[in-house]
C-alpha positions in Angstrom: 80.9 -37.0 145.4 83.5 -35.1 143.3 84.1 -38.1 141.1 80.4 -38.5 140.5 80.0 -34.8 139.5 83.0 -35.1 137.2 81.5 -38.2 135.6 78.1 -36.5 135.0 79.7 -33.4 133.4 82.0 -35.6 131.3 79.0 -37.4 130.0 77.1 -34.2 129.2 80.0 -32.5 127.5 81.2 -35.7 125.9 84.7 -35.2 127.3 87.0 -37.7 129.1 86.3 -37.7 132.8 90.1 -37.3 133.8 90.1 -34.1 131.7 87.0 -32.8 133.4 88.4 -33.7 136.8 91.7 -31.9 136.0 89.8 -28.8 134.9 87.7 -28.8 138.1 91.0 -28.9 140.0 92.3 -25.9 138.1 89.1 -24.0 138.8 89.2 -24.9 142.5 92.8 -23.8 142.5 91.8 -20.2 141.5 92.4 -20.5 137.7 90.1 -18.5 135.5 88.2 -19.7 132.5 90.2 -17.5 130.0 93.5 -18.7 131.4 92.5 -22.3 131.3 91.1 -22.0 127.8 94.2 -20.5 126.3 97.1 -21.8 128.4 96.0 -25.2 129.7 94.8 -27.0 126.6 96.8 -30.1 127.3 94.8 -30.4 130.6 91.4 -29.7 129.1 91.8 -31.5 125.8 91.3 -28.2 124.0 87.9 -27.3 125.4 87.0 -23.8 124.4 85.8 -21.0 126.6 82.2 -21.8 125.8 82.5 -25.4 126.9 84.5 -24.3 130.0 81.8 -21.9 131.0 79.2 -24.7 130.6 81.4 -26.9 132.8 81.8 -24.2 135.4 78.0 -23.6 135.5 77.2 -27.3 135.8 79.8 -27.7 138.5 78.2 -25.0 140.5 74.7 -26.5 140.0 75.7 -30.0 140.8 77.6 -28.9 143.9 74.6 -27.0 145.1 72.4 -30.0 144.5 74.9 -32.2 146.4 74.8 -29.8 149.4 71.0 -29.7 149.4 70.9 -33.5 149.3 73.1 -33.7 152.4 70.9 -31.2 154.2 67.7 -33.1 153.3 69.2 -36.5 154.2 70.2 -35.1 157.6 66.7 -33.6 158.1 64.9 -36.9 157.3 67.4 -38.9 159.4 66.8 -36.7 162.4 63.0 -37.4 162.0 63.9 -41.2 162.1 62.3 -41.7 158.7 65.3 -42.3 156.5 65.2 -45.7 154.8 67.9 -47.2 152.6 65.6 -47.1 149.6 64.8 -43.4 150.2 68.5 -42.6 150.7 69.3 -44.2 147.3 66.5 -42.3 145.6 67.7 -39.0 147.0 71.3 -39.7 146.1 70.3 -40.7 142.5 68.3 -37.5 141.8 69.8 -35.2 139.1 67.5 -32.1 139.4 66.6 -29.8 142.2 62.9 -30.0 141.4 62.9 -33.8 141.7 64.9 -33.5 145.0 62.3 -31.2 146.5 59.5 -33.5 145.4 61.1 -36.3 147.4 61.5 -34.0 150.4 57.8 -32.9 150.3 56.5 -35.5 152.8 59.2 -34.7 155.3 59.2 -31.0 155.2 58.7 -29.3 158.6 55.9 -26.8 158.2 53.3 -25.0 160.3 50.5 -27.1 161.6 48.2 -27.8 158.7 44.5 -28.9 158.8 45.8 -32.4 158.0 48.2 -32.3 160.9 45.5 -31.2 163.3 43.2 -33.9 162.0 45.9 -36.5 162.5 46.4 -35.4 166.1 42.6 -35.8 166.6 42.9 -39.4 165.5 41.2 -39.0 162.2 43.9 -41.0 160.4 42.1 -44.1 161.7 38.9 -42.9 160.1 40.7 -42.3 156.8 41.9 -46.0 156.8 38.3 -47.2 157.5 36.8 -45.0 154.7 39.4 -46.0 152.1 38.8 -49.6 153.0 35.1 -49.1 151.9 33.6 -48.0 155.2 30.5 -45.8 155.4 30.8 -42.0 155.9 28.4 -42.5 158.7 31.5 -43.6 160.7 32.4 -39.9 161.0 29.8 -39.5 163.8 32.1 -41.7 166.1 34.9 -39.1 165.8 33.0 -35.9 166.8 35.1 -34.1 169.4 36.4 -30.6 170.3 37.6 -29.0 167.1 35.4 -31.3 165.0 31.9 -30.5 166.2 29.9 -32.6 163.8 30.2 -35.3 161.1 30.7 -32.8 158.3 33.8 -31.2 160.0 35.1 -34.7 160.8 34.9 -35.8 157.1 36.5 -32.5 156.1 39.4 -33.2 158.5 39.7 -36.8 157.1 39.7 -35.3 153.5 42.5 -32.9 154.5 44.7 -35.8 155.4 44.2 -37.6 152.1 44.6 -34.3 150.2 47.9 -33.7 151.9 49.0 -37.2 151.1 48.1 -36.6 147.5 50.0 -33.3 147.4 53.2 -34.7 148.9 53.5 -37.9 146.9 56.7 -37.2 145.0 56.0 -39.4 142.0 52.4 -38.2 141.6 53.4 -34.5 141.9 56.2 -35.0 139.3 53.9 -36.8 136.9 51.1 -34.2 137.1 53.6 -31.4 136.7 55.0 -32.8 133.5 51.6 -33.6 132.1 50.5 -30.0 132.9 53.6 -28.6 131.1 53.2 -31.0 128.1 49.5 -30.3 127.6 48.9 -26.8 129.0 48.5 -23.5 127.2 49.2 -19.9 127.9 46.1 -17.8 127.6 45.7 -14.0 127.9 43.1 -11.4 127.4 43.0 -7.6 127.7 41.6 -6.2 131.0 38.5 -4.3 130.3 39.2 -0.6 129.9 42.9 -1.1 129.1 42.5 -1.5 125.3 43.8 1.9 124.4 46.5 2.1 127.0 47.9 -1.4 126.1 48.1 -1.1 122.3 51.6 -2.5 122.3 50.2 -5.7 123.7 47.4 -5.9 121.1 48.5 -9.3 119.8 47.9 -10.7 123.3 44.4 -9.4 123.7 43.0 -12.8 122.6 45.9 -15.1 122.9 46.2 -18.9 123.3 49.3 -21.0 122.7 50.8 -24.3 124.0 53.6 -23.9 126.5 56.0 -25.8 124.3 55.5 -23.4 121.4 56.2 -20.2 123.4 59.4 -18.5 122.4 61.2 -16.5 125.1 60.3 -13.0 123.9 56.6 -14.0 123.9 56.7 -15.3 127.5 58.4 -12.1 128.6 55.9 -9.9 126.7 53.0 -11.7 128.4 54.5 -11.3 131.9 55.3 -7.7 131.3 51.7 -7.0 130.0 50.4 -8.7 133.2 52.7 -6.7 135.4 51.6 -3.5 133.8 48.0 -4.3 134.4 47.1 -4.6 130.7 46.7 -8.4 130.4 45.1 -11.1 132.3 47.3 -14.1 131.9 46.4 -17.7 132.7 48.7 -20.8 132.5 45.9 -23.3 131.9 46.1 -27.0 132.2 45.1 -27.7 128.6 42.8 -30.6 129.5 39.6 -30.8 131.6 39.7 -31.5 135.3 38.6 -35.1 134.8 41.9 -35.9 132.9 44.1 -34.9 135.8 41.8 -36.3 138.4 41.9 -39.6 136.6 45.7 -39.7 136.9 45.4 -38.8 140.6 42.8 -41.5 141.2 44.8 -44.2 139.3 48.1 -43.4 141.1 46.6 -43.3 144.6 44.1 -46.1 144.4 41.2 -43.6 144.9 39.1 -44.9 142.0 35.5 -45.6 142.5 35.0 -49.0 144.2 31.2 -49.2 144.1 31.0 -48.9 147.9 29.7 -46.2 150.3 33.1 -44.4 150.4 33.2 -43.6 146.6 31.8 -40.0 147.3 34.6 -39.4 149.9 37.3 -40.7 147.5 36.0 -38.5 144.7 36.0 -35.4 146.9 39.6 -36.1 148.0 40.7 -36.4 144.4 38.8 -33.3 143.3 40.1 -31.3 146.3 43.7 -32.7 145.7 43.6 -31.5 142.1 41.9 -28.2 142.4 43.3 -26.8 145.7 46.8 -28.4 145.5 48.2 -29.9 142.3 46.5 -27.6 139.8 47.8 -24.5 141.8 51.4 -25.9 142.3 51.6 -27.0 138.7 50.5 -23.6 137.3 53.1 -21.9 139.6 55.7 -24.4 138.4 54.9 -23.8 134.7 55.1 -20.0 135.3 58.5 -20.4 136.9 59.8 -22.9 134.3 58.7 -20.7 131.4 60.2 -17.6 133.0 63.5 -19.4 133.7 63.7 -20.7 130.1 62.8 -17.2 128.8 65.4 -15.6 131.0 68.0 -18.0 129.8 67.1 -17.4 126.2 67.0 -13.6 126.7 70.4 -13.6 128.4 71.8 -15.8 125.6 70.6 -13.2 123.0 71.9 -10.3 125.1 75.2 -12.1 125.5 75.7 -12.7 121.8 74.8 -9.1 121.0 77.1 -7.8 123.7 80.0 -9.9 122.5 79.5 -8.7 119.0 79.5 -5.1 120.1 82.5 -5.5 122.4 84.5 -7.2 119.6 83.4 -4.7 117.0 86.2 -3.4 114.8 88.2 -0.5 116.4 88.9 2.5 114.3 92.4 2.7 115.9 94.5 5.2 117.8 93.6 8.3 115.8 92.6 11.7 117.0 88.8 11.9 117.2 86.1 14.5 117.7 83.2 13.0 119.6 79.8 14.7 119.0 76.8 14.1 121.3 73.9 15.6 119.3 71.1 17.6 120.8 68.7 20.4 119.7 68.0 22.9 122.4 70.8 21.8 124.7 73.4 21.9 121.9 75.9 19.4 120.5 78.4 18.4 123.1 81.8 18.0 121.6 85.2 16.6 122.8 88.5 16.0 121.0 90.6 13.1 122.2 94.1 12.1 120.9 95.1 8.7 119.7 95.4 7.4 123.3 92.0 8.7 124.3 93.4 11.7 126.2 91.0 14.6 126.2 92.5 17.6 124.4 89.5 20.0 124.1 85.8 20.3 124.8 83.1 22.7 123.6 79.3 22.9 123.3 77.9 24.4 120.0 74.3 25.2 119.0 74.0 24.5 115.3 70.3 23.6 115.5 69.4 26.7 117.3 70.3 29.2 114.6 74.1 29.1 115.1 75.1 26.7 112.3 77.9 28.8 110.8 79.3 29.6 114.2 79.3 26.0 115.2 81.0 25.0 111.9 83.7 27.7 112.4 84.5 26.6 116.0 84.6 22.9 115.2 86.6 23.3 112.0 89.2 25.2 114.1 89.4 22.3 116.5 89.7 19.7 113.8 92.6 21.6 112.2 94.3 22.4 115.6 94.4 18.8 116.8 94.7 17.0 113.4 91.5 15.2 113.9 91.1 12.1 111.7 87.7 10.8 112.8 84.4 12.5 113.5 82.2 10.3 115.8 78.5 11.3 115.8 76.2 9.8 118.4 73.0 8.3 116.9 70.5 9.9 119.2 68.3 13.0 118.8 69.5 15.3 116.0 71.9 12.7 114.8 71.4 13.1 111.0 71.4 16.9 111.3 74.6 16.8 113.2 76.1 14.3 110.7 75.5 17.0 108.0 77.4 19.4 110.1 80.2 16.9 110.6 80.5 16.3 106.9 80.7 20.1 106.2 83.5 20.3 108.8 85.3 17.5 107.2 85.1 19.2 103.8 86.8 22.3 105.3 89.6 20.4 107.0 93.2 21.1 106.0 95.1 18.1 104.5 93.5 14.7 104.9 89.7 14.9 105.3 88.4 13.3 108.5 86.0 10.4 108.2 82.5 10.9 109.6 81.1 7.9 111.5 77.6 7.6 113.2 77.9 5.2 116.1 75.6 4.0 118.9 75.6 6.2 121.9 73.7 3.7 124.0 74.9 3.9 127.6 76.9 7.1 127.1 74.6 9.0 129.5 74.9 6.2 132.1 78.7 6.4 131.8 78.6 10.2 132.1 76.9 10.1 135.5 78.9 7.1 136.8 81.5 7.0 139.5 84.1 5.8 136.9 83.5 9.0 134.8 83.6 11.2 137.9 87.0 9.7 138.8 88.3 10.2 135.3 87.0 13.7 134.8 86.2 15.2 138.2 86.1 18.8 136.9 84.3 18.1 133.6 80.6 18.8 133.0 78.5 15.6 133.0 77.1 16.4 129.6 80.6 16.6 128.0 81.7 13.3 129.4 79.2 11.6 127.0 81.0 13.2 124.0 84.3 11.8 125.3 82.8 8.3 125.6 81.4 8.5 122.0 84.8 9.5 120.7 86.6 6.8 122.6 84.2 4.0 121.7 84.9 4.6 118.0 88.6 4.3 118.6 88.3 1.2 120.7 84.8 -0.1 121.5 86.0 -2.7 124.0 88.2 -0.4 126.0 85.4 2.1 126.5 82.3 -0.1 126.8 83.8 -2.1 129.7 83.3 1.1 131.8 79.5 0.9 131.3 77.1 -1.5 133.0 76.4 -4.0 130.3 72.7 -3.8 130.9 72.8 -0.1 129.9 74.5 -0.7 126.5 71.1 -1.4 124.9 71.7 -4.7 123.0 69.2 -6.8 125.0 65.8 -8.2 124.8 63.6 -7.4 127.8 66.8 -6.9 129.8 64.8 -5.3 132.7 62.4 -8.2 133.0 64.8 -11.1 133.2 66.5 -12.5 136.3 69.0 -9.8 137.2 71.5 -12.0 138.9 71.5 -14.4 135.9 71.8 -11.5 133.6 74.7 -9.9 135.5 76.6 -13.2 135.7 76.1 -14.0 132.1 77.2 -10.6 130.9 80.2 -10.5 133.2 81.5 -13.7 131.6 81.0 -12.2 128.1 83.0 -9.1 129.0 85.7 -11.1 130.6 86.0 -13.4 127.6 86.0 -10.6 125.2 88.7 -8.6 127.0 91.0 -11.6 127.3 90.5 -12.7 123.7 91.8 -9.3 122.6 94.4 -8.7 125.3 95.2 -5.4 127.0 97.9 -2.8 126.6 98.9 -2.4 130.2 100.4 1.0 129.6 97.2 2.5 128.1 94.4 0.5 129.8 92.0 2.1 132.3 91.4 0.5 135.7 87.9 -0.8 134.6 89.5 -2.5 131.6 92.3 -4.0 133.6 89.8 -5.3 136.1 88.4 -7.6 133.3 91.7 -9.3 132.8 91.9 -12.8 134.1 93.3 -12.8 137.7 93.1 -9.0 138.1 90.8 -7.8 141.0 89.5 -4.2 141.2 92.1 -3.4 143.9 94.9 -4.8 141.7 93.7 -2.8 138.7 93.9 0.3 140.7 97.3 -0.6 141.9 98.6 -1.2 138.4 97.3 2.2 137.3 98.8 3.9 140.4 102.2 2.2 139.9 102.1 3.3 136.2 101.3 6.9 137.1 104.1 7.0 139.7 106.8 5.1 137.8 106.0 5.6 134.2 105.2 3.0 131.6 105.9 -0.6 132.3 109.0 -1.8 130.4 108.6 -5.5 130.8 106.1 -8.1 132.1 108.5 -8.9 135.0 108.0 -5.4 136.2 104.4 -6.2 136.9 105.6 -8.2 139.9 106.6 -4.9 141.6 103.0 -3.8 141.7 101.7 -4.1 145.3 99.6 -7.2 145.9 100.3 -8.6 142.4 101.8 -12.0 143.5 102.8 -15.1 141.5 99.3 -16.5 141.3 97.8 -13.2 139.8 100.8 -12.9 137.5 100.3 -16.5 136.3 96.7 -15.8 135.5 97.1 -12.3 134.0 100.5 -12.0 132.3 99.6 -13.6 129.0 96.7 -11.1 128.5 98.7 -8.0 129.6 100.7 -6.7 126.6 103.7 -4.3 126.8 104.3 -2.9 123.3 107.8 -1.8 122.5 109.4 -3.8 125.3 113.0 -5.0 125.0 111.7 -8.5 124.8 109.1 -8.6 121.9 107.4 -11.6 123.6 106.1 -9.2 126.2 103.9 -7.6 123.6 102.5 -11.0 122.4 100.1 -13.6 123.7 102.9 -16.0 124.5 102.8 -16.6 128.3 106.0 -16.0 130.2 106.0 -19.6 131.3 106.4 -20.5 127.6 109.5 -18.2 127.1 111.9 -21.2 127.6 110.0 -23.0 124.8 110.6 -20.0 122.5 114.3 -20.0 123.5 114.5 -23.7 122.3 112.9 -22.7 119.0 115.5 -19.9 118.7 118.3 -22.3 119.3 116.9 -24.8 116.8 116.5 -22.2 114.0 119.5 -20.0 114.8 117.3 -17.0 114.4 117.0 -14.5 117.3 113.6 -13.7 118.8 113.6 -10.2 117.2 114.1 -11.7 113.7 111.9 -14.7 114.4 108.8 -12.8 115.3 106.7 -12.4 112.1 109.2 -14.5 110.1 106.7 -16.7 108.3 109.4 -18.2 106.0 111.1 -19.7 109.0 108.2 -20.5 111.2 106.2 -22.1 108.4 108.8 -24.9 108.2 108.7 -25.8 111.8 106.7 -28.8 113.2 105.1 -28.5 116.6 105.8 -32.1 117.4 109.6 -31.4 117.2 109.3 -29.1 120.2 106.7 -30.8 122.3 107.7 -32.3 125.6 106.2 -33.2 129.0 105.7 -29.6 129.9 104.6 -28.1 126.6 102.3 -30.4 124.5 101.5 -30.0 120.8 98.5 -27.6 121.4 100.7 -25.1 123.3 103.6 -25.4 120.8 101.1 -24.8 117.9 99.7 -21.7 119.7 103.2 -20.3 120.3 104.3 -20.8 116.7 101.1 -19.1 115.5 101.6 -16.2 117.9 105.2 -15.8 116.8 104.0 -15.6 113.2 101.5 -12.8 114.0 102.3 -11.4 117.5 99.6 -9.5 119.3 97.1 -10.4 116.6 93.8 -8.7 117.2 90.8 -11.1 116.6 88.5 -8.2 115.8 87.4 -7.5 112.2 88.7 -4.6 110.0 87.1 -1.3 110.7 84.2 -0.5 108.4 81.2 1.8 108.6 77.8 2.0 106.8 77.3 4.7 104.2 74.0 6.3 105.0 72.0 7.5 102.0 71.9 11.2 101.3 68.4 12.7 101.7 67.1 9.8 103.7 66.8 11.3 107.2 63.3 10.4 108.5 60.9 7.5 108.1 58.8 9.7 105.7 61.8 9.7 103.3 61.7 5.9 102.9 60.0 4.2 100.0 59.4 0.5 99.6 62.0 -0.9 97.2 64.9 1.2 98.3 68.2 -0.6 98.9 70.1 1.0 101.8 73.2 0.4 103.8 72.8 0.2 107.6 74.3 -1.2 110.8 72.8 -4.0 112.8 72.0 -2.7 116.3 70.3 -5.7 117.9 69.7 -9.4 117.1 66.7 -11.1 118.6 65.2 -14.6 118.3 62.8 -13.3 115.7 65.1 -11.1 113.6 67.5 -8.2 113.6 67.1 -4.4 114.0 69.1 -2.3 111.6 69.9 1.5 111.8 69.5 3.0 108.4 69.8 6.6 109.6 66.2 7.6 110.1 66.0 7.7 113.9 64.0 4.5 114.0 65.6 1.1 113.5 63.9 -1.2 110.9 63.3 -4.9 111.5 64.6 -7.7 109.3 62.4 -10.5 110.3 64.0 -14.0 110.5 61.8 -15.0 107.5 63.4 -12.3 105.4 67.1 -13.1 106.2 67.8 -15.8 103.7 66.3 -18.0 101.0 67.2 -20.9 103.4 65.5 -21.6 106.7 67.2 -19.6 109.5 67.0 -21.2 113.0 69.0 -18.5 114.7 69.4 -14.9 113.3 72.8 -14.8 114.9 73.9 -17.3 112.3 73.3 -14.7 109.6 74.2 -11.3 111.2 75.8 -9.9 114.3 75.4 -6.6 116.2 77.6 -3.9 114.7 77.8 -5.5 111.3 77.2 -3.4 108.2 74.6 -4.8 105.9 72.6 -3.9 102.8 68.8 -4.1 103.1 65.8 -3.6 101.0 62.9 -1.6 102.4 59.7 -3.8 102.1 57.3 -2.2 104.4 56.9 1.4 105.7 54.2 2.2 108.3 54.6 6.0 109.0 51.7 6.3 111.5 53.0 3.6 113.7 56.7 4.4 113.1 57.6 0.9 111.8 60.0 -0.2 109.1 60.1 -3.6 107.6 63.4 -4.6 105.9 64.8 -7.6 104.1 68.3 -9.0 103.6 67.0 -10.6 100.4 67.5 -7.7 98.1 65.3 -9.2 95.4 62.2 -9.3 97.7 59.1 -7.5 96.4 58.3 -4.4 98.4 54.8 -3.7 99.7 52.9 -0.8 98.1 51.9 2.0 100.5 48.3 2.6 101.3 46.5 5.9 101.6 47.1 6.0 105.4 50.8 5.4 105.0 50.8 1.7 105.8 52.1 -0.7 103.1 50.2 -3.6 101.6 51.5 -6.4 99.4 51.7 -5.5 95.7 49.2 -7.2 93.5 50.1 -10.8 93.0 52.2 -11.0 96.2 51.5 -13.9 98.5 50.6 -13.2 102.1 51.3 -15.9 104.7 48.2 -17.2 106.6 48.2 -16.4 110.3 48.5 -19.7 112.3 45.3 -20.5 114.2 45.4 -19.5 117.9 48.9 -18.1 117.7 50.5 -14.8 118.0 51.7 -13.9 114.5 55.3 -15.2 114.8 55.9 -14.2 111.1 54.5 -10.7 111.7 57.1 -8.0 111.4 54.8 -5.5 113.1 54.1 -7.8 116.0 57.7 -8.5 116.5 58.5 -4.8 116.5 55.8 -4.1 119.1 56.8 -6.9 121.4 60.6 -6.8 121.0 61.4 -4.9 124.2 64.2 -2.9 122.5 64.7 0.8 122.4 64.9 1.1 118.6 64.1 4.8 118.1 67.0 7.2 118.0 
């Protein structure tokens, strides 16, 4: 069975089967995907972490499928109904849905009407009727429980209907036809028009299943759950079409004999009471699963971009969590993230000068280099204060940066925050988080439940287990791609390192607190419960900067240190001089050092790491310059070109923070002169972009933006909504479809929290 699974995955991934099998062996042996991707390239043939994740997921699915096959085969065999042909069919199945179809006739269930009818001997009547017998024969089968001919015929019909609904081939065919031809329909529930305005585009909606994008499926289901929409997953064809398929496949077509009426009733009941219902349920589940997968994919891409955003670096930072009545919560942290000072000031409650004086003193006292302002309520006003403070600073003026504070409140009330700051007020913990996430987004954001970071589409509507699993892999891959300074990392960050469990992470921190900073990677083996296996998985991702051996601060795995020694012997240059020595390293050929243990991929990676040790894959730190005087949506005018930061990327476009407390939408159609299939191909969360304002709708708080800076803006109307300038072309709305090209519709149905 294992060979069969490896063969299937190899075919799907277009990879040699022996490599797939070797990778499966590594996974079964406890190796993690990040470790395999980086340090076992000879084994995998260079598969990247994305391919390895796909392999891992398919492996789990196929193993679950194999286990279910065994259970079903055993069940059918116990019933004495397992034939060689059926066994072969079951073993050849490649999807769970098809497997359950085959098991339908053998499922043990409660006593059905059909079962009761069979016990009463009505199966014999069914045979006579389907052979052309007259319905009058039913009178011969009247008995207790079947008091008259009508009830006898109903029992006989139940038998045929059950046969129809458990015919695996027929069920599968009807299900696929239903999905291929069906349509999603929705209408507003009477009296919910005003309450459900955000679902207005679905008040009269009709679209084929195959054309439904994930965000539209989730919007329909959310509207239904909120009691605003009546949603119907319709078959798309009339009943006669599907009844014709049933009749043809089961031999229940009209024969021109007395039993035709009975046959027709069986077909009609089989369709309406069984297959129509099960097919609609299947379509709902299938659309939801596809939508969940697409939504999790979008969320994962955005989360990865956010986690791998450029760090501002180890510089003293003042974090400012804005607020009006409750004040601006402030915290100063040093270059390592250690809290130096906290205070709450009330600049927006008549104490502007006092707040400026207090914060200026803190900036000068601690040599603050960065002012991190959260982008929530009172953000722009607080940014003004920060810039005044920066102007009053002694020496180098601190840089003011507005950053996302999504999830900061969740962190503040979390157990992690309580352990870090047991004596600190909850409100001030958020300011600490804002400061730290500017210094190093990855190190801080790993402490927050990914679902609370605010970069997802309908994250509360999707399958939560699927979401959690998907996001966990994103965080794990992001952390290990960057590496972790073991002497600075928190337990939550260490916990995301390959091979490090929560207990092990706590043990590493405890050992560090008791014994001081780690001086070498070998010292990690002294940590309680950190054995050889955990060391193998984690060591390459744990960095010790300033260690006696410079390799301990690099991504070179300790198992490859002997390889480096051979390179040292060959060049005559010691490790300390070899690290970063491009002149020497550039002349070396990987093939000259490859052997049975270290192949060319590993040697190539080691040479690259020696050239730029501890290289951070994240981009250079850059921030958007928000326009002066543009603080609310009312300050915007079509045609303005502004700088902003991408906050979310969805299937239909990207949201950009331009500093007016409401993100604008760059629809996918306004991203490029070329066709854009996936907005992630153009922008990523956290990226700084220039946009042109093309549409401003003040009453509905919506902003339309374009990455095509030459795009014509729309002229505002008297009610504040923009309309195309004279001569501008408007796209026709596709018949019977929600306006996929509609910026307003996308804004309404996005499922994001775009307002700040």
